[in-house]
C-alpha positions as CSV (number, residue, x, y, z in Angstrom):
1,X,5.6,32.7,-25.2
2,X,2.8,35.6,-24.7
3,X,1.9,37.2,-20.9
4,X,-0.5,39.9,-20.0
5,X,-3.0,40.4,-17.5
6,X,-6.7,40.4,-18.7
7,X,-8.2,43.6,-20.0
8,X,-11.5,42.3,-18.4
9,X,-12.6,42.1,-14.4
10,X,-15.2,39.6,-15.2
11,X,-14.4,36.0,-13.9
12,X,-13.2,33.5,-16.5
13,X,-12.0,29.9,-16.4
14,X,-7.9,29.8,-17.0
15,X,-7.8,27.5,-19.8
16,X,-10.1,29.6,-21.7
17,X,-8.1,32.9,-20.8
18,X,-4.5,30.7,-22.1
19,X,-6.4,29.6,-25.1
20,X,-7.2,33.0,-25.9
21,X,-3.7,34.3,-25.4
22,X,-2.1,31.7,-27.9
23,X,-4.6,31.0,-29.8
24,X,-5.6,27.4,-29.5
25,X,-8.0,25.2,-28.9
26,X,-9.4,25.1,-25.4
27,X,-8.3,21.5,-24.9
28,X,-4.9,22.1,-26.2
29,X,-5.0,25.0,-23.2
30,X,-6.6,22.4,-20.8
31,X,-3.3,20.5,-21.5
32,X,-0.9,23.5,-20.8
33,X,-2.2,24.3,-17.4
34,X,-1.9,20.5,-16.7
35,X,1.4,20.2,-17.8
36,X,2.5,22.9,-15.1
37,X,3.2,25.1,-18.0
38,X,1.6,27.9,-16.9
39,X,1.1,30.3,-14.2
40,X,-0.9,33.0,-12.4
41,X,0.9,35.8,-11.0
42,X,4.2,34.2,-10.8
43,X,2.6,30.7,-9.0
44,X,1.8,27.6,-11.0
45,X,-1.5,26.5,-11.1
46,X,-2.3,23.4,-12.8
47,X,-6.4,23.4,-12.5
48,X,-7.6,24.2,-16.4
49,X,-11.0,25.4,-14.4
50,X,-9.5,27.8,-12.0
51,X,-11.3,31.1,-11.9
52,X,-9.2,34.6,-12.5
53,X,-9.8,38.2,-13.2
54,X,-7.2,40.6,-13.8
55,X,-4.4,38.4,-12.4
56,X,-1.0,38.3,-15.0
57,X,-0.7,34.8,-16.7
58,X,2.0,33.6,-18.2
59,X,2.8,30.0,-20.1
60,X,6.6,28.8,-20.1
61,X,8.7,29.5,-23.1
62,X,9.5,25.9,-23.3
63,X,6.1,24.5,-22.8
64,X,5.3,21.4,-24.6
65,X,2.1,20.1,-25.7
66,X,2.0,16.5,-24.5
67,X,-0.1,14.2,-22.6
68,X,-0.3,14.6,-18.1
69,X,0.8,11.1,-17.2
70,X,0.0,9.3,-14.1
71,X,3.1,9.3,-11.3
72,X,4.8,6.2,-9.7
73,X,7.7,6.7,-7.5
74,X,10.0,4.6,-6.2
75,X,10.6,5.3,-2.2
76,X,13.4,4.6,0.6
77,X,11.3,3.5,3.5
78,X,12.9,3.6,6.8
79,X,12.1,1.0,9.7
80,X,9.2,1.6,11.4
81,X,6.9,3.1,9.1
82,X,3.8,1.2,7.8
83,X,3.6,0.3,4.5
84,X,-0.1,2.0,4.8
85,X,1.7,5.2,5.8
86,X,4.3,5.8,3.0
87,X,2.4,8.2,0.9
88,X,2.7,11.1,3.7
89,X,6.6,10.6,2.9
90,X,6.6,11.3,-0.7
91,X,6.6,15.4,-0.8
92,X,8.7,18.1,-3.1
93,X,11.6,18.4,-0.3
94,X,11.7,14.7,-0.2
95,X,12.7,13.6,-3.8
96,X,16.2,12.5,-4.4
97,X,18.8,14.9,-5.3
98,X,19.9,12.2,-7.8
99,X,16.9,11.4,-9.8
100,X,17.4,11.6,-13.2
101,X,13.9,9.7,-14.5
102,X,13.3,13.3,-16.4
103,X,10.2,13.4,-15.3
104,X,9.0,17.1,-14.1
105,X,7.5,17.1,-10.9
106,X,3.8,18.3,-10.7
107,X,1.6,19.1,-7.5
108,X,-0.7,16.7,-8.8
109,X,1.7,13.9,-8.5
110,X,1.8,13.7,-4.8
111,X,-2.5,13.0,-4.7
112,X,-4.0,9.6,-4.4
113,X,-0.8,7.8,-4.5
114,X,-0.9,4.0,-3.7
115,X,1.4,1.8,-2.4
116,X,2.1,-1.5,-3.8
117,X,4.3,-4.4,-3.2
118,X,3.6,-5.3,0.7
119,X,6.4,-4.6,3.0
120,X,6.6,-4.7,6.9
121,X,6.4,-2.1,9.3
122,X,9.6,-3.4,10.8
123,X,11.9,-3.4,7.4
124,X,13.2,-1.0,5.2
125,X,14.0,-0.5,1.7
126,X,12.0,-0.2,-2.1
127,X,8.4,0.8,-1.9
128,X,6.3,1.8,-5.4
129,X,3.7,4.2,-5.0
130,X,1.8,4.9,-8.7
131,X,-1.5,6.5,-9.8
132,X,-1.0,4.6,-12.4
133,X,-3.5,1.9,-13.1
134,X,-1.3,-0.2,-15.5
135,X,1.4,-0.6,-12.8
136,X,-1.3,-1.7,-10.3
137,X,-2.3,-4.2,-12.4
138,X,1.2,-5.4,-12.8
139,X,2.2,-5.2,-9.6
140,X,-0.8,-6.4,-7.6
141,X,-2.4,-9.1,-10.4
142,X,1.2,-10.6,-11.5
143,X,2.6,-10.1,-7.5
144,X,3.1,-14.0,-7.2
145,X,5.5,-14.0,-10.5
146,X,7.7,-11.1,-9.5
147,X,10.9,-11.5,-8.1
148,X,11.9,-9.7,-5.1
149,X,15.4,-9.4,-3.4
150,X,16.4,-8.9,0.5
151,X,18.9,-8.7,2.2
152,X,18.1,-9.8,5.9
153,X,20.9,-9.0,8.9
154,X,20.4,-12.0,11.1
155,X,22.0,-13.4,14.6
156,X,22.4,-16.5,16.3
157,X,23.3,-20.2,15.0
158,X,22.0,-21.5,12.0
159,X,20.9,-25.2,12.6
160,X,21.7,-28.0,10.1
161,X,20.8,-27.7,6.6
162,X,19.6,-24.8,7.4
163,X,20.2,-23.0,4.2
164,X,18.9,-25.9,2.3
165,X,15.9,-25.4,4.6
166,X,15.5,-22.1,3.6
167,X,15.6,-22.5,-0.3
168,X,13.1,-24.7,-0.7
169,X,11.7,-27.0,2.2
170,X,9.7,-24.5,4.7
171,X,6.0,-23.8,5.1
172,X,4.6,-20.7,6.3
173,X,0.7,-20.2,7.3
174,X,-0.3,-23.8,6.4
175,X,1.2,-24.1,2.8
176,X,4.7,-24.8,1.4
177,X,6.5,-22.1,0.2
178,X,7.8,-22.2,-3.2
179,X,11.8,-22.5,-4.2
180,X,13.8,-19.2,-3.5
181,X,17.6,-18.7,-3.7
182,X,19.3,-17.6,-0.5
183,X,23.0,-17.3,0.5
184,X,25.5,-15.6,2.9
185,X,25.9,-11.5,1.6
186,X,28.5,-11.8,4.4
187,X,29.0,-13.4,8.3
188,X,25.6,-11.6,9.7
189,X,23.7,-10.8,6.2
190,X,21.6,-13.4,4.7
191,X,20.8,-12.5,0.5
192,X,16.9,-13.9,-0.4
193,X,15.5,-13.5,-4.3
194,X,11.7,-14.8,-3.7
195,X,8.8,-14.5,-5.0
196,X,5.3,-13.9,-3.6
197,X,6.4,-13.0,-0.5
198,X,3.9,-12.4,3.0
199,X,4.1,-10.0,5.7
200,X,6.3,-11.8,8.0
201,X,7.4,-14.6,5.9
202,X,10.8,-14.1,6.2
203,X,11.3,-13.6,9.8
204,X,9.1,-16.9,9.9
205,X,11.6,-18.7,7.9
206,X,15.0,-17.2,10.0
207,X,13.2,-18.1,13.0
208,X,12.7,-22.2,11.4
209,X,16.3,-22.4,11.4
210,X,17.4,-21.1,14.4
211,X,18.3,-17.5,13.3
212,X,16.5,-14.3,15.0
213,X,16.2,-11.3,11.9
214,X,18.0,-7.9,13.7
215,X,16.8,-6.1,10.3
216,X,15.5,-6.4,6.6
217,X,16.0,-4.7,3.8
218,X,14.0,-4.6,0.2
219,X,16.6,-4.1,-2.5
220,X,14.6,-4.8,-5.6
221,X,11.7,-5.7,-7.0
222,X,11.2,-7.7,-10.6
223,X,13.7,-5.5,-12.6
224,X,13.5,-1.9,-10.6
225,X,16.5,-1.9,-7.9
226,X,16.9,0.6,-4.8
227,X,20.1,1.8,-6.1
228,X,21.7,4.5,-4.0
229,X,18.6,6.2,-2.8
230,X,18.7,7.9,0.8
231,X,16.3,6.9,3.1
232,X,13.5,8.5,3.4
233,X,13.9,9.9,-0.2
234,X,12.3,9.1,-3.7
235,X,12.6,9.2,-7.1
236,X,10.2,9.0,-10.0
237,X,10.1,5.9,-12.3
238,X,9.6,6.8,-15.9
239,X,6.3,5.7,-17.6
240,X,6.7,2.6,-19.6
241,X,9.7,1.1,-18.1
242,X,9.2,-2.4,-17.3
243,X,9.1,-4.1,-13.7
């Protein structure tokens, strides 16, 4: 697409310069800028209101007119990081090399990310962070009906009828717990498929049947799994892919 410095030294908004450059509407020019297709003196600028003068403006040759969708990221949270602090872990340098979502990374994607579906600080695994109100409503309003999957490493000796009690016979914070699915993954790890899990609940459940929790890792939220993403890295969750 066209590229040239301005002939004028008068300040002008970037979207207006792009509209003049391409012969398109201001609305279309804003979409090009917000979509990360426009550079100023070689640096990508995503703010249509940015003021320029004589800088060289270039629009990428493969630029497409498409709405800029809010971003949702899936993070493999390390142990010891507070759930509320997880947005600080999502940076351009920590994006997983294996991200095959096809989502173009934009600077705006790293602003105002809200972590959803709480996970204890001492636990690791899948955390969802999103700018998308649709995702926020789904994971907040429907939280109690969304199944989560955990692997819990334990020590100690399981009490008699312990597996049955874990599956359907315990209470937490004064309320009976709904049934869940639990099985041994190996000699030291239990696998839980559970809904409406609360902070501290898995540790409490294990303690009630004679087990001490060594580590907790969340593998899945609804239909979305952690896969093989390294700890501390994140990938995009494509818009429209359901939890």
